[in-house]
VMD Tcl script that builds the backbone (N, CA, C; Angstrom):
set m [mol new atoms 564]
animate dup $m
set s [atomselect $m all]
$s set {name element resname resid chain x y z} {
  {N N MET 1 A 0.828 -1.169 0.000}
  {CA C MET 1 A 0.000 0.000 0.000}
  {C C MET 1 A 0.881 1.244 0.000}
  {N N ALA 2 A 0.638 2.157 -0.904}
  {CA C ALA 2 A 1.435 3.386 -1.035}
  {C C ALA 2 A 1.008 4.391 0.035}
  {N N PRO 3 A 1.997 5.122 0.574}
  {CA C PRO 3 A 1.644 6.134 1.578}
  {C C PRO 3 A 0.828 7.258 0.939}
  {N N CYS 4 A -0.016 7.847 1.730}
  {CA C CYS 4 A -0.852 8.944 1.268}
  {C C CYS 4 A -0.006 10.214 1.195}
  {N N ARG 5 A 0.097 10.763 0.024}
  {CA C ARG 5 A 0.866 11.995 -0.153}
  {C C ARG 5 A -0.046 13.027 -0.783}
  {N N ARG 6 A -0.066 14.141 -0.157}
  {CA C ARG 6 A -0.826 15.218 -0.764}
  {C C ARG 6 A -0.007 16.501 -0.669}
  {N N LYS 7 A -0.148 17.290 -1.672}
  {CA C LYS 7 A 0.589 18.546 -1.727}
  {C C LYS 7 A -0.314 19.640 -1.170}
  {N N VAL 8 A 0.149 20.237 -0.083}
  {CA C VAL 8 A -0.644 21.264 0.572}
  {C C VAL 8 A -0.456 22.608 -0.118}
  {N N GLY 9 A 0.752 22.902 -0.539}
  {CA C GLY 9 A 1.033 24.172 -1.201}
  {C C GLY 9 A 2.523 24.383 -1.319}
  {N N ALA 10 A 2.899 25.305 -2.131}
  {CA C ALA 10 A 4.309 25.623 -2.313}
  {C C ALA 10 A 4.520 27.102 -2.002}
  {N N ILE 11 A 5.676 27.379 -1.449}
  {CA C ILE 11 A 6.003 28.757 -1.120}
  {C C ILE 11 A 7.078 29.237 -2.086}
  {N N SER 12 A 6.838 30.349 -2.702}
  {CA C SER 12 A 7.836 30.988 -3.552}
  {C C SER 12 A 8.350 32.197 -2.802}
  {N N ALA 13 A 9.456 31.996 -2.088}
  {CA C ALA 13 A 9.952 33.035 -1.184}
  {C C ALA 13 A 10.330 34.326 -1.899}
  {N N VAL 14 A 10.933 34.231 -3.044}
  {CA C VAL 14 A 11.394 35.444 -3.715}
  {C C VAL 14 A 10.938 35.490 -5.178}
  {N N ALA 15 A 9.785 34.985 -5.446}
  {CA C ALA 15 A 9.264 34.971 -6.816}
  {C C ALA 15 A 9.142 36.391 -7.347}
  {N N GLY 16 A 9.626 36.587 -8.542}
  {CA C GLY 16 A 9.510 37.879 -9.198}
  {C C GLY 16 A 10.534 38.908 -8.761}
  {N N ALA 17 A 11.471 38.544 -7.907}
  {CA C ALA 17 A 12.482 39.498 -7.449}
  {C C ALA 17 A 13.451 39.801 -8.581}
  {N N SER 18 A 13.795 41.046 -8.720}
  {CA C SER 18 A 14.739 41.464 -9.742}
  {C C SER 18 A 15.541 42.639 -9.204}
  {N N LEU 19 A 16.862 42.489 -9.177}
  {CA C LEU 19 A 17.756 43.540 -8.687}
  {C C LEU 19 A 18.866 43.764 -9.698}
  {N N ARG 20 A 19.311 44.973 -9.771}
  {CA C ARG 20 A 20.494 45.297 -10.565}
  {C C ARG 20 A 21.331 46.222 -9.693}
  {N N VAL 21 A 22.575 45.833 -9.452}
  {CA C VAL 21 A 23.460 46.620 -8.600}
  {C C VAL 21 A 24.667 47.039 -9.434}
  {N N ALA 22 A 24.861 48.332 -9.575}
  {CA C ALA 22 A 25.998 48.862 -10.322}
  {C C ALA 22 A 27.224 48.955 -9.415}
  {N N ARG 23 A 28.391 48.992 -10.002}
  {CA C ARG 23 A 29.639 49.103 -9.264}
  {C C ARG 23 A 29.595 50.369 -8.391}
  {N N GLY 24 A 29.975 50.223 -7.112}
  {CA C GLY 24 A 29.999 51.343 -6.189}
  {C C GLY 24 A 28.649 51.722 -5.612}
  {N N GLN 25 A 27.607 51.007 -6.017}
  {CA C GLN 25 A 26.254 51.321 -5.563}
  {C C GLN 25 A 25.921 50.524 -4.312}
  {N N THR 26 A 25.144 51.139 -3.427}
  {CA C THR 26 A 24.629 50.464 -2.248}
  {C C THR 26 A 23.129 50.321 -2.424}
  {N N VAL 27 A 22.634 49.111 -2.230}
  {CA C VAL 27 A 21.203 48.840 -2.369}
  {C C VAL 27 A 20.706 48.275 -1.051}
  {N N GLY 28 A 19.611 48.801 -0.560}
  {CA C GLY 28 A 18.984 48.288 0.656}
  {C C GLY 28 A 17.695 47.588 0.297}
  {N N LEU 29 A 17.509 46.403 0.826}
  {CA C LEU 29 A 16.296 45.631 0.592}
  {C C LEU 29 A 15.468 45.671 1.869}
  {N N VAL 30 A 14.263 46.192 1.766}
  {CA C VAL 30 A 13.411 46.390 2.932}
  {C C VAL 30 A 12.156 45.539 2.779}
  {N N GLY 31 A 11.756 44.914 3.871}
  {CA C GLY 31 A 10.532 44.122 3.856}
  {C C GLY 31 A 10.280 43.551 5.231}
  {N N GLU 32 A 9.073 43.055 5.413}
  {CA C GLU 32 A 8.731 42.514 6.725}
  {C C GLU 32 A 9.433 41.178 6.957}
  {N N SER 33 A 9.460 40.774 8.191}
  {CA C SER 33 A 10.095 39.528 8.578}
  {C C SER 33 A 9.467 38.364 7.823}
  {N N GLY 34 A 10.306 37.495 7.289}
  {CA C GLY 34 A 9.819 36.313 6.591}
  {C C GLY 34 A 9.487 36.519 5.123}
  {N N CYS 35 A 9.798 37.697 4.577}
  {CA C CYS 35 A 9.424 37.968 3.179}
  {C C CYS 35 A 10.455 37.461 2.179}
  {N N GLY 36 A 11.623 37.003 2.641}
  {CA C GLY 36 A 12.610 36.426 1.731}
  {C C GLY 36 A 13.881 37.227 1.544}
  {N N LYS 37 A 14.128 38.248 2.361}
  {CA C LYS 37 A 15.334 39.060 2.213}
  {C C LYS 37 A 16.599 38.206 2.398}
  {N N THR 38 A 16.642 37.426 3.446}
  {CA C THR 38 A 17.801 36.576 3.703}
  {C C THR 38 A 17.937 35.519 2.621}
  {N N THR 39 A 16.833 34.926 2.216}
  {CA C THR 39 A 16.871 33.913 1.153}
  {C C THR 39 A 17.455 34.501 -0.119}
  {N N LEU 40 A 17.028 35.694 -0.478}
  {CA C LEU 40 A 17.554 36.346 -1.677}
  {C C LEU 40 A 19.055 36.578 -1.545}
  {N N GLY 41 A 19.493 37.051 -0.394}
  {CA C GLY 41 A 20.924 37.249 -0.169}
  {C C GLY 41 A 21.708 35.959 -0.290}
  {N N ARG 42 A 21.196 34.896 0.296}
  {CA C ARG 42 A 21.865 33.591 0.233}
  {C C ARG 42 A 21.920 33.067 -1.207}
  {N N LEU 43 A 20.888 33.344 -1.977}
  {CA C LEU 43 A 20.876 32.958 -3.389}
  {C C LEU 43 A 21.928 33.740 -4.170}
  {N N ILE 44 A 22.026 35.029 -3.907}
  {CA C ILE 44 A 22.971 35.880 -4.631}
  {C C ILE 44 A 24.405 35.399 -4.440}
  {N N VAL 45 A 24.755 35.032 -3.218}
  {CA C VAL 45 A 26.137 34.609 -2.961}
  {C C VAL 45 A 26.368 33.122 -3.201}
  {N N GLY 46 A 25.320 32.394 -3.521}
  {CA C GLY 46 A 25.481 30.983 -3.842}
  {C C GLY 46 A 25.421 30.040 -2.665}
  {N N LEU 47 A 24.975 30.520 -1.493}
  {CA C LEU 47 A 24.822 29.616 -0.353}
  {C C LEU 47 A 23.613 28.702 -0.552}
  {N N ASP 48 A 22.633 29.177 -1.291}
  {CA C ASP 48 A 21.473 28.372 -1.694}
  {C C ASP 48 A 21.382 28.440 -3.209}
  {N N LEU 49 A 20.834 27.401 -3.815}
  {CA C LEU 49 A 20.661 27.386 -5.264}
  {C C LEU 49 A 19.213 27.710 -5.619}
  {N N PRO 50 A 19.017 28.502 -6.658}
  {CA C PRO 50 A 17.645 28.837 -7.065}
  {C C PRO 50 A 16.948 27.637 -7.699}
  {N N THR 51 A 15.656 27.522 -7.465}
  {CA C THR 51 A 14.874 26.463 -8.127}
  {C C THR 51 A 14.351 26.955 -9.465}
  {N N ASP 52 A 14.352 28.269 -9.644}
  {CA C ASP 52 A 13.882 28.861 -10.883}
  {C C ASP 52 A 14.549 30.226 -11.033}
  {N N GLY 53 A 14.593 30.736 -12.217}
  {CA C GLY 53 A 15.183 32.039 -12.455}
  {C C GLY 53 A 16.689 31.944 -12.566}
  {N N ARG 54 A 17.329 33.090 -12.572}
  {CA C ARG 54 A 18.787 33.093 -12.706}
  {C C ARG 54 A 19.380 34.281 -11.969}
  {N N ILE 55 A 20.626 34.112 -11.590}
  {CA C ILE 55 A 21.378 35.147 -10.911}
  {C C ILE 55 A 22.638 35.375 -11.733}
  {N N LEU 56 A 22.800 36.597 -12.192}
  {CA C LEU 56 A 23.952 36.933 -13.016}
  {C C LEU 56 A 24.917 37.801 -12.229}
  {N N PHE 57 A 26.185 37.528 -12.398}
  {CA C PHE 57 A 27.236 38.365 -11.828}
  {C C PHE 57 A 28.187 38.703 -12.959}
  {N N ARG 58 A 28.316 39.986 -13.236}
  {CA C ARG 58 A 29.127 40.443 -14.365}
  {C C ARG 58 A 28.678 39.788 -15.672}
  {N N GLY 59 A 27.362 39.632 -15.790}
  {CA C GLY 59 A 26.771 39.112 -17.019}
  {C C GLY 59 A 26.782 37.605 -17.174}
  {N N ARG 60 A 27.333 36.892 -16.192}
  {CA C ARG 60 A 27.397 35.424 -16.271}
  {C C ARG 60 A 26.576 34.809 -15.145}
  {N N PRO 61 A 25.916 33.680 -15.415}
  {CA C PRO 61 A 25.115 33.038 -14.359}
  {C C PRO 61 A 26.005 32.513 -13.232}
  {N N LEU 62 A 25.531 32.678 -11.986}
  {CA C LEU 62 A 26.292 32.196 -10.832}
  {C C LEU 62 A 26.037 30.723 -10.531}
  {N N ALA 63 A 24.819 30.273 -10.718}
  {CA C ALA 63 A 24.477 28.889 -10.361}
  {C C ALA 63 A 24.963 27.914 -11.437}
  {N N HIS 64 A 25.274 26.715 -11.005}
  {CA C HIS 64 A 25.645 25.618 -11.904}
  {C C HIS 64 A 26.830 25.983 -12.792}
  {N N ARG 65 A 27.844 26.569 -12.199}
  {CA C ARG 65 A 29.037 26.972 -12.934}
  {C C ARG 65 A 30.118 25.922 -12.776}
  {N N HIS 66 A 31.094 25.979 -13.637}
  {CA C HIS 66 A 32.281 25.135 -13.527}
  {C C HIS 66 A 32.991 25.475 -12.220}
  {N N ARG 67 A 33.557 24.493 -11.575}
  {CA C ARG 67 A 34.169 24.673 -10.253}
  {C C ARG 67 A 35.204 25.809 -10.219}
  {N N ARG 68 A 36.049 25.912 -11.262}
  {CA C ARG 68 A 37.078 26.951 -11.301}
  {C C ARG 68 A 36.445 28.344 -11.360}
  {N N ASP 69 A 35.412 28.502 -12.195}
  {CA C ASP 69 A 34.723 29.787 -12.308}
  {C C ASP 69 A 34.008 30.131 -11.010}
  {N N LEU 70 A 33.427 29.126 -10.389}
  {CA C LEU 70 A 32.710 29.337 -9.137}
  {C C LEU 70 A 33.674 29.810 -8.054}
  {N N ARG 71 A 34.888 29.270 -8.030}
  {CA C ARG 71 A 35.912 29.667 -7.063}
  {C C ARG 71 A 36.232 31.152 -7.213}
  {N N GLU 72 A 36.362 31.618 -8.463}
  {CA C GLU 72 A 36.634 33.033 -8.713}
  {C C GLU 72 A 35.460 33.893 -8.249}
  {N N ASP 73 A 34.239 33.453 -8.562}
  {CA C ASP 73 A 33.060 34.210 -8.151}
  {C C ASP 73 A 32.945 34.282 -6.642}
  {N N ARG 74 A 33.300 33.206 -5.955}
  {CA C ARG 74 A 33.219 33.196 -4.493}
  {C C ARG 74 A 34.138 34.248 -3.879}
  {N N SER 75 A 35.249 34.533 -4.534}
  {CA C SER 75 A 36.136 35.565 -3.990}
  {C C SER 75 A 35.611 36.963 -4.300}
  {N N ASN 76 A 34.800 37.106 -5.332}
  {CA C ASN 76 A 34.271 38.414 -5.727}
  {C C ASN 76 A 32.937 38.757 -5.077}
  {N N VAL 77 A 32.251 37.767 -4.532}
  {CA C VAL 77 A 30.945 37.975 -3.906}
  {C C VAL 77 A 31.007 37.388 -2.498}
  {N N GLN 78 A 30.859 38.229 -1.486}
  {CA C GLN 78 A 30.968 37.777 -0.107}
  {C C GLN 78 A 29.695 38.102 0.674}
  {N N PHE 79 A 29.469 37.339 1.735}
  {CA C PHE 79 A 28.263 37.465 2.554}
  {C C PHE 79 A 28.650 37.884 3.962}
  {N N MET 80 A 27.929 38.832 4.510}
  {CA C MET 80 A 28.109 39.248 5.898}
  {C C MET 80 A 26.858 38.819 6.648}
  {N N PHE 81 A 27.010 37.884 7.563}
  {CA C PHE 81 A 25.880 37.274 8.239}
  {C C PHE 81 A 25.250 38.194 9.275}
  {N N GLN 82 A 23.964 38.021 9.482}
  {CA C GLN 82 A 23.206 38.805 10.458}
  {C C GLN 82 A 23.733 38.560 11.868}
  {N N ASP 83 A 23.935 37.310 12.215}
  {CA C ASP 83 A 24.389 36.954 13.559}
  {C C ASP 83 A 25.893 36.685 13.504}
  {N N ALA 84 A 26.672 37.727 13.774}
  {CA C ALA 84 A 28.122 37.604 13.678}
  {C C ALA 84 A 28.654 36.521 14.612}
  {N N TYR 85 A 28.103 36.417 15.808}
  {CA C TYR 85 A 28.621 35.434 16.760}
  {C C TYR 85 A 28.434 34.010 16.246}
  {N N ALA 86 A 27.271 33.723 15.699}
  {CA C ALA 86 A 27.010 32.368 15.191}
  {C C ALA 86 A 27.834 32.054 13.949}
  {N N SER 87 A 28.254 33.085 13.214}
  {CA C SER 87 A 29.011 32.844 11.980}
  {C C SER 87 A 30.516 32.748 12.211}
  {N N LEU 88 A 30.973 33.024 13.431}
  {CA C LEU 88 A 32.395 32.944 13.756}
  {C C LEU 88 A 32.666 31.667 14.547}
  {N N ASP 89 A 33.605 30.877 14.095}
  {CA C ASP 89 A 33.941 29.617 14.766}
  {C C ASP 89 A 34.527 29.932 16.142}
  {N N PRO 90 A 33.855 29.505 17.219}
  {CA C PRO 90 A 34.325 29.859 18.568}
  {C C PRO 90 A 35.660 29.210 18.936}
  {N N ARG 91 A 36.093 28.202 18.173}
  {CA C ARG 91 A 37.364 27.529 18.472}
  {C C ARG 91 A 38.542 28.161 17.747}
  {N N MET 92 A 38.261 29.132 16.883}
  {CA C MET 92 A 39.325 29.770 16.103}
  {C C MET 92 A 39.601 31.178 16.623}
  {N N ARG 93 A 40.854 31.535 16.651}
  {CA C ARG 93 A 41.224 32.908 16.976}
  {C C ARG 93 A 40.892 33.784 15.760}
  {N N VAL 94 A 40.763 35.061 15.986}
  {CA C VAL 94 A 40.390 35.994 14.919}
  {C C VAL 94 A 41.390 35.936 13.758}
  {N N ARG 95 A 42.664 35.800 14.050}
  {CA C ARG 95 A 43.657 35.702 12.969}
  {C C ARG 95 A 43.312 34.546 12.033}
  {N N ALA 96 A 42.992 33.393 12.587}
  {CA C ALA 96 A 42.658 32.225 11.762}
  {C C ALA 96 A 41.359 32.453 10.988}
  {N N ILE 97 A 40.398 33.116 11.612}
  {CA C ILE 97 A 39.118 33.397 10.954}
  {C C ILE 97 A 39.332 34.300 9.742}
  {N N LEU 98 A 40.160 35.322 9.900}
  {CA C LEU 98 A 40.392 36.272 8.814}
  {C C LEU 98 A 41.351 35.718 7.753}
  {N N ARG 99 A 42.233 34.821 8.149}
  {CA C ARG 99 A 43.154 34.198 7.188}
  {C C ARG 99 A 42.467 33.140 6.338}
  {N N GLU 100 A 41.425 32.518 6.888}
  {CA C GLU 100 A 40.792 31.380 6.210}
  {C C GLU 100 A 40.394 31.659 4.756}
  {N N PRO 101 A 39.663 32.748 4.445}
  {CA C PRO 101 A 39.315 32.969 3.038}
  {C C PRO 101 A 40.552 33.176 2.162}
  {N N LEU 102 A 41.588 33.786 2.710}
  {CA C LEU 102 A 42.823 34.007 1.964}
  {C C LEU 102 A 43.513 32.681 1.652}
  {N N GLU 103 A 43.480 31.768 2.621}
  {CA C GLU 103 A 44.084 30.450 2.423}
  {C C GLU 103 A 43.291 29.629 1.417}
  {N N ILE 104 A 41.976 29.648 1.538}
  {CA C ILE 104 A 41.127 28.882 0.617}
  {C C ILE 104 A 41.345 29.342 -0.822}
  {N N GLN 105 A 41.490 30.652 -1.011}
  {CA C GLN 105 A 41.676 31.211 -2.355}
  {C C GLN 105 A 43.151 31.285 -2.761}
  {N N HIS 106 A 44.050 30.778 -1.915}
  {CA C HIS 106 A 45.492 30.753 -2.207}
  {C C HIS 106 A 46.044 32.154 -2.485}
  {N N VAL 107 A 45.673 33.106 -1.638}
  {CA C VAL 107 A 46.116 34.482 -1.798}
  {C C VAL 107 A 47.420 34.686 -1.031}
  {N N GLY 108 A 48.480 35.020 -1.737}
  {CA C GLY 108 A 49.749 35.381 -1.122}
  {C C GLY 108 A 50.415 34.293 -0.305}
  {N N THR 109 A 51.488 34.697 0.351}
  {CA C THR 109 A 52.241 33.816 1.242}
  {C C THR 109 A 51.669 33.930 2.651}
  {N N ALA 110 A 52.160 33.117 3.545}
  {CA C ALA 110 A 51.713 33.186 4.945}
  {C C ALA 110 A 51.971 34.580 5.514}
  {N N ARG 111 A 53.107 35.153 5.189}
  {CA C ARG 111 A 53.437 36.503 5.669}
  {C C ARG 111 A 52.473 37.534 5.067}
  {N N ASP 112 A 52.169 37.400 3.780}
  {CA C ASP 112 A 51.220 38.306 3.123}
  {C C ASP 112 A 49.847 38.222 3.801}
  {N N ARG 113 A 49.438 37.016 4.137}
  {CA C ARG 113 A 48.135 36.816 4.782}
  {C C ARG 113 A 48.099 37.473 6.160}
  {N N ASP 114 A 49.188 37.328 6.906}
  {CA C ASP 114 A 49.247 37.966 8.227}
  {C C ASP 114 A 49.194 39.486 8.101}
  {N N ARG 115 A 49.891 40.026 7.106}
  {CA C ARG 115 A 49.827 41.480 6.870}
  {C C ARG 115 A 48.409 41.905 6.511}
  {N N ARG 116 A 47.738 41.088 5.687}
  {CA C ARG 116 A 46.363 41.417 5.289}
  {C C ARG 116 A 45.447 41.406 6.509}
  {N N VAL 117 A 45.627 40.447 7.413}
  {CA C VAL 117 A 44.828 40.388 8.641}
  {C C VAL 117 A 45.033 41.664 9.454}
  {N N ASP 118 A 46.283 42.090 9.591}
  {CA C ASP 118 A 46.565 43.321 10.330}
  {C C ASP 118 A 45.883 44.521 9.668}
  {N N GLU 119 A 45.940 44.593 8.338}
  {CA C GLU 119 A 45.274 45.685 7.598}
  {C C GLU 119 A 43.770 45.671 7.844}
  {N N LEU 120 A 43.177 44.479 7.778}
  {CA C LEU 120 A 41.730 44.349 7.957}
  {C C LEU 120 A 41.303 44.808 9.348}
  {N N LEU 121 A 42.052 44.397 10.359}
  {CA C LEU 121 A 41.725 44.810 11.721}
  {C C LEU 121 A 41.803 46.326 11.850}
  {N N GLU 122 A 42.834 46.912 11.277}
  {CA C GLU 122 A 42.967 48.371 11.307}
  {C C GLU 122 A 41.802 49.028 10.566}
  {N N ASP 123 A 41.447 48.472 9.402}
  {CA C ASP 123 A 40.353 49.035 8.594}
  {C C ASP 123 A 39.023 49.079 9.355}
  {N N VAL 124 A 38.789 48.067 10.196}
  {CA C VAL 124 A 37.514 48.016 10.925}
  {C C VAL 124 A 37.631 48.550 12.355}
  {N N GLY 125 A 38.760 49.180 12.667}
  {CA C GLY 125 A 38.909 49.858 13.951}
  {C C GLY 125 A 39.186 48.954 15.130}
  {N N LEU 126 A 39.824 47.824 14.891}
  {CA C LEU 126 A 40.212 46.935 15.987}
  {C C LEU 126 A 41.733 46.891 16.074}
  {N N PRO 127 A 42.286 46.780 17.289}
  {CA C PRO 127 A 43.745 46.731 17.429}
  {C C PRO 127 A 44.311 45.412 16.903}
  {N N ARG 128 A 45.570 45.432 16.519}
  {CA C ARG 128 A 46.221 44.213 15.994}
  {C C ARG 128 A 46.172 43.060 16.995}
  {N N ARG 129 A 46.237 43.390 18.264}
  {CA C ARG 129 A 46.235 42.324 19.286}
  {C C ARG 129 A 44.901 41.560 19.309}
  {N N ALA 130 A 43.877 42.122 18.704}
  {CA C ALA 130 A 42.583 41.437 18.627}
  {C C ALA 130 A 42.692 40.134 17.837}
  {N N ALA 131 A 43.690 40.039 16.984}
  {CA C ALA 131 A 43.881 38.847 16.149}
  {C C ALA 131 A 44.127 37.596 16.985}
  {N N GLU 132 A 44.618 37.759 18.195}
  {CA C GLU 132 A 44.958 36.605 19.042}
  {C C GLU 132 A 43.832 36.202 19.982}
  {N N ARG 133 A 42.698 36.875 19.902}
  {CA C ARG 133 A 41.570 36.584 20.794}
  {C C ARG 133 A 40.519 35.736 20.090}
  {N N TYR 134 A 39.617 35.176 20.875}
  {CA C TYR 134 A 38.513 34.349 20.372}
  {C C TYR 134 A 37.239 35.190 20.267}
  {N N PRO 135 A 36.291 34.779 19.408}
  {CA C PRO 135 A 35.066 35.559 19.203}
  {C C PRO 135 A 34.306 35.903 20.489}
  {N N HIS 136 A 34.257 34.986 21.459}
  {CA C HIS 136 A 33.481 35.250 22.676}
  {C C HIS 136 A 34.076 36.377 23.520}
  {N N GLU 137 A 35.306 36.773 23.220}
  {CA C GLU 137 A 35.967 37.823 23.985}
  {C C GLU 137 A 35.630 39.231 23.483}
  {N N PHE 138 A 34.749 39.325 22.499}
  {CA C PHE 138 A 34.398 40.612 21.894}
  {C C PHE 138 A 32.941 40.953 22.156}
  {N N SER 139 A 32.641 42.243 22.088}
  {CA C SER 139 A 31.251 42.701 22.179}
  {C C SER 139 A 30.559 42.416 20.843}
  {N N GLY 140 A 29.240 42.596 20.815}
  {CA C GLY 140 A 28.483 42.375 19.585}
  {C C GLY 140 A 28.954 43.259 18.444}
  {N N GLY 141 A 29.226 44.533 18.746}
  {CA C GLY 141 A 29.705 45.452 17.726}
  {C C GLY 141 A 31.077 45.064 17.200}
  {N N GLN 142 A 31.941 44.611 18.090}
  {CA C GLN 142 A 33.276 44.177 17.681}
  {C C GLN 142 A 33.194 42.910 16.825}
  {N N ARG 143 A 32.308 41.988 17.192}
  {CA C ARG 143 A 32.138 40.773 16.377}
  {C C ARG 143 A 31.608 41.128 14.990}
  {N N GLN 144 A 30.722 42.113 14.924}
  {CA C GLN 144 A 30.205 42.530 13.619}
  {C C GLN 144 A 31.334 43.134 12.782}
  {N N ARG 145 A 32.248 43.835 13.424}
  {CA C ARG 145 A 33.414 44.379 12.725}
  {C C ARG 145 A 34.297 43.253 12.187}
  {N N ILE 146 A 34.430 42.193 12.972}
  {CA C ILE 146 A 35.204 41.032 12.518}
  {C C ILE 146 A 34.512 40.396 11.304}
  {N N GLY 147 A 33.185 40.312 11.358}
  {CA C GLY 147 A 32.428 39.792 10.222}
  {C C GLY 147 A 32.625 40.643 8.981}
  {N N LEU 148 A 32.667 41.955 9.151}
  {CA C LEU 148 A 32.921 42.855 8.027}
  {C C LEU 148 A 34.341 42.657 7.509}
  {N N ALA 149 A 35.299 42.538 8.415}
  {CA C ALA 149 A 36.688 42.316 8.004}
  {C C ALA 149 A 36.804 41.025 7.203}
  {N N ARG 150 A 36.119 39.980 7.637}
  {CA C ARG 150 A 36.156 38.714 6.895}
  {C C ARG 150 A 35.544 38.885 5.514}
  {N N ALA 151 A 34.441 39.625 5.424}
  {CA C ALA 151 A 33.805 39.859 4.122}
  {C C ALA 151 A 34.724 40.669 3.207}
  {N N LEU 152 A 35.527 41.555 3.768}
  {CA C LEU 152 A 36.423 42.404 2.985}
  {C C LEU 152 A 37.748 41.730 2.630}
  {N N ALA 153 A 38.065 40.617 3.270}
  {CA C ALA 153 A 39.389 39.994 3.163}
  {C C ALA 153 A 39.852 39.800 1.724}
  {N N LEU 154 A 38.967 39.372 0.846}
  {CA C LEU 154 A 39.343 39.064 -0.538}
  {C C LEU 154 A 39.115 40.232 -1.497}
  {N N LYS 155 A 38.813 41.403 -0.937}
  {CA C LYS 155 A 38.539 42.602 -1.742}
  {C C LYS 155 A 37.456 42.319 -2.786}
  {N N PRO 156 A 36.275 41.883 -2.320}
  {CA C PRO 156 A 35.219 41.483 -3.254}
  {C C PRO 156 A 34.606 42.667 -4.002}
  {N N ALA 157 A 34.007 42.355 -5.126}
  {CA C ALA 157 A 33.294 43.363 -5.905}
  {C C ALA 157 A 31.912 43.610 -5.313}
  {N N LEU 158 A 31.366 42.613 -4.602}
  {CA C LEU 158 A 30.017 42.713 -4.044}
  {C C LEU 158 A 29.977 42.074 -2.661}
  {N N ILE 159 A 29.430 42.812 -1.701}
  {CA C ILE 159 A 29.191 42.255 -0.368}
  {C C ILE 159 A 27.688 42.295 -0.134}
  {N N VAL 160 A 27.135 41.140 0.214}
  {CA C VAL 160 A 25.730 41.048 0.582}
  {C C VAL 160 A 25.700 40.961 2.102}
  {N N ALA 161 A 25.107 41.965 2.732}
  {CA C ALA 161 A 25.059 42.033 4.196}
  {C C ALA 161 A 23.632 41.767 4.650}
  {N N ASP 162 A 23.453 40.712 5.447}
  {CA C ASP 162 A 22.133 40.337 5.962}
  {C C ASP 162 A 21.906 41.016 7.303}
  {N N GLU 163 A 21.182 42.118 7.288}
  {CA C GLU 163 A 20.880 42.893 8.495}
  {C C GLU 163 A 22.113 43.045 9.386}
  {N N PRO 164 A 23.157 43.698 8.866}
  {CA C PRO 164 A 24.428 43.736 9.585}
  {C C PRO 164 A 24.422 44.515 10.890}
  {N N VAL 165 A 23.386 45.304 11.147}
  {CA C VAL 165 A 23.373 46.099 12.381}
  {C C VAL 165 A 22.122 45.880 13.221}
  {N N SER 166 A 21.298 44.924 12.872}
  {CA C SER 166 A 20.006 44.758 13.552}
  {C C SER 166 A 20.133 44.432 15.038}
  {N N ALA 167 A 21.194 43.747 15.442}
  {CA C ALA 167 A 21.324 43.340 16.840}
  {C C ALA 167 A 22.197 44.300 17.649}
  {N N LEU 168 A 22.547 45.435 17.055}
  {CA C LEU 168 A 23.459 46.357 17.716}
  {C C LEU 168 A 22.727 47.593 18.218}
  {N N ASP 169 A 23.292 48.228 19.261}
  {CA C ASP 169 A 22.667 49.470 19.723}
  {C C ASP 169 A 22.969 50.583 18.723}
  {N N VAL 170 A 22.223 51.668 18.810}
  {CA C VAL 170 A 22.236 52.714 17.785}
  {C C VAL 170 A 23.624 53.305 17.554}
  {N N SER 171 A 24.398 53.573 18.601}
  {CA C SER 171 A 25.718 54.174 18.410}
  {C C SER 171 A 26.656 53.229 17.662}
  {N N ILE 172 A 26.582 51.951 17.964}
  {CA C ILE 172 A 27.415 50.968 17.282}
  {C C ILE 172 A 26.916 50.759 15.847}
  {N N GLN 173 A 25.596 50.820 15.636}
  {CA C GLN 173 A 25.039 50.704 14.281}
  {C C GLN 173 A 25.678 51.741 13.365}
  {N N ALA 174 A 25.730 52.973 13.825}
  {CA C ALA 174 A 26.299 54.050 13.009}
  {C C ALA 174 A 27.761 53.773 12.690}
  {N N GLN 175 A 28.527 53.283 13.658}
  {CA C GLN 175 A 29.940 52.988 13.427}
  {C C GLN 175 A 30.109 51.907 12.364}
  {N N VAL 176 A 29.344 50.814 12.469}
  {CA C VAL 176 A 29.466 49.712 11.513}
  {C C VAL 176 A 29.031 50.166 10.116}
  {N N LEU 177 A 27.930 50.923 10.033}
  {CA C LEU 177 A 27.478 51.424 8.730}
  {C C LEU 177 A 28.504 52.370 8.114}
  {N N ASN 178 A 29.121 53.211 8.921}
  {CA C ASN 178 A 30.164 54.100 8.406}
  {C C ASN 178 A 31.373 53.311 7.913}
  {N N LEU 179 A 31.739 52.248 8.630}
  {CA C LEU 179 A 32.829 51.392 8.186}
  {C C LEU 179 A 32.506 50.734 6.843}
  {N N MET 180 A 31.258 50.267 6.715}
  {CA C MET 180 A 30.850 49.640 5.457}
  {C C MET 180 A 30.884 50.654 4.312}
  {N N LYS 181 A 30.433 51.858 4.589}
  {CA C LYS 181 A 30.428 52.908 3.571}
  {C C LYS 181 A 31.862 53.245 3.156}
  {N N ALA 182 A 32.748 53.401 4.137}
  {CA C ALA 182 A 34.148 53.710 3.830}
  {C C ALA 182 A 34.805 52.584 3.048}
  {N N SER 183 A 34.465 51.349 3.390}
  {CA C SER 183 A 35.032 50.194 2.704}
  {C C SER 183 A 34.558 50.136 1.261}
  {N N SER 184 A 33.292 50.462 1.020}
  {CA C SER 184 A 32.780 50.417 -0.339}
  {C C SER 184 A 33.381 51.536 -1.171}
  {N N ALA 185 A 33.691 52.664 -0.554}
  {CA C ALA 185 A 34.298 53.783 -1.293}
  {C C ALA 185 A 35.704 53.412 -1.769}
  {N N THR 186 A 36.448 52.668 -0.936}
  {CA C THR 186 A 37.806 52.285 -1.342}
  {C C THR 186 A 37.794 51.134 -2.320}
  {N N ALA 187 A 36.714 50.336 -2.337}
  {CA C ALA 187 A 36.634 49.184 -3.243}
  {C C ALA 187 A 36.177 49.566 -4.643}
  {N N SER 188 A 35.485 50.696 -4.806}
  {CA C SER 188 A 34.951 51.039 -6.124}
  {C C SER 188 A 35.986 51.541 -7.071}
}
mol reanalyze $m
mol bondsrecalc $m
mol representation Tube
mol addrep $m
């Protein structure tokens, strides 16, 4: 006897969504909770695959690409997670967290990577000694800065930030947004 299967309904989280982001442009996506903002961001960076439609980066589709091309795209498109604490490995020191994308993409020598980590920490307003600490030793705003530094590590063309300041108090929100703005100005 076959099990009873019935289809109750399907949800199209981001049906009909269409975005175009020009170089140096900042785009904000606004909507109520559960409307698909995070899903769209995850689709753009390739953390989730679309079931329909297409996502183009520099005129080429991102999904279902050759592994070598996908590796290049991953360095050009980075994601900044909403919950910085959950996205940082608690067993890794900040230096290892910031070096990881550089190592995966085979960027520079070990010395070059360490210099890049120092630059990133300076760029986001954290002291060099922060590289030797663990994520739990930082405040929420400092962890968000580490998340931004990780997103900036490979000098991407596009950063998708999922509510990067929602869990921060207003004064820290302004600091993180200003850092993001300054970072985008130097990247364009």
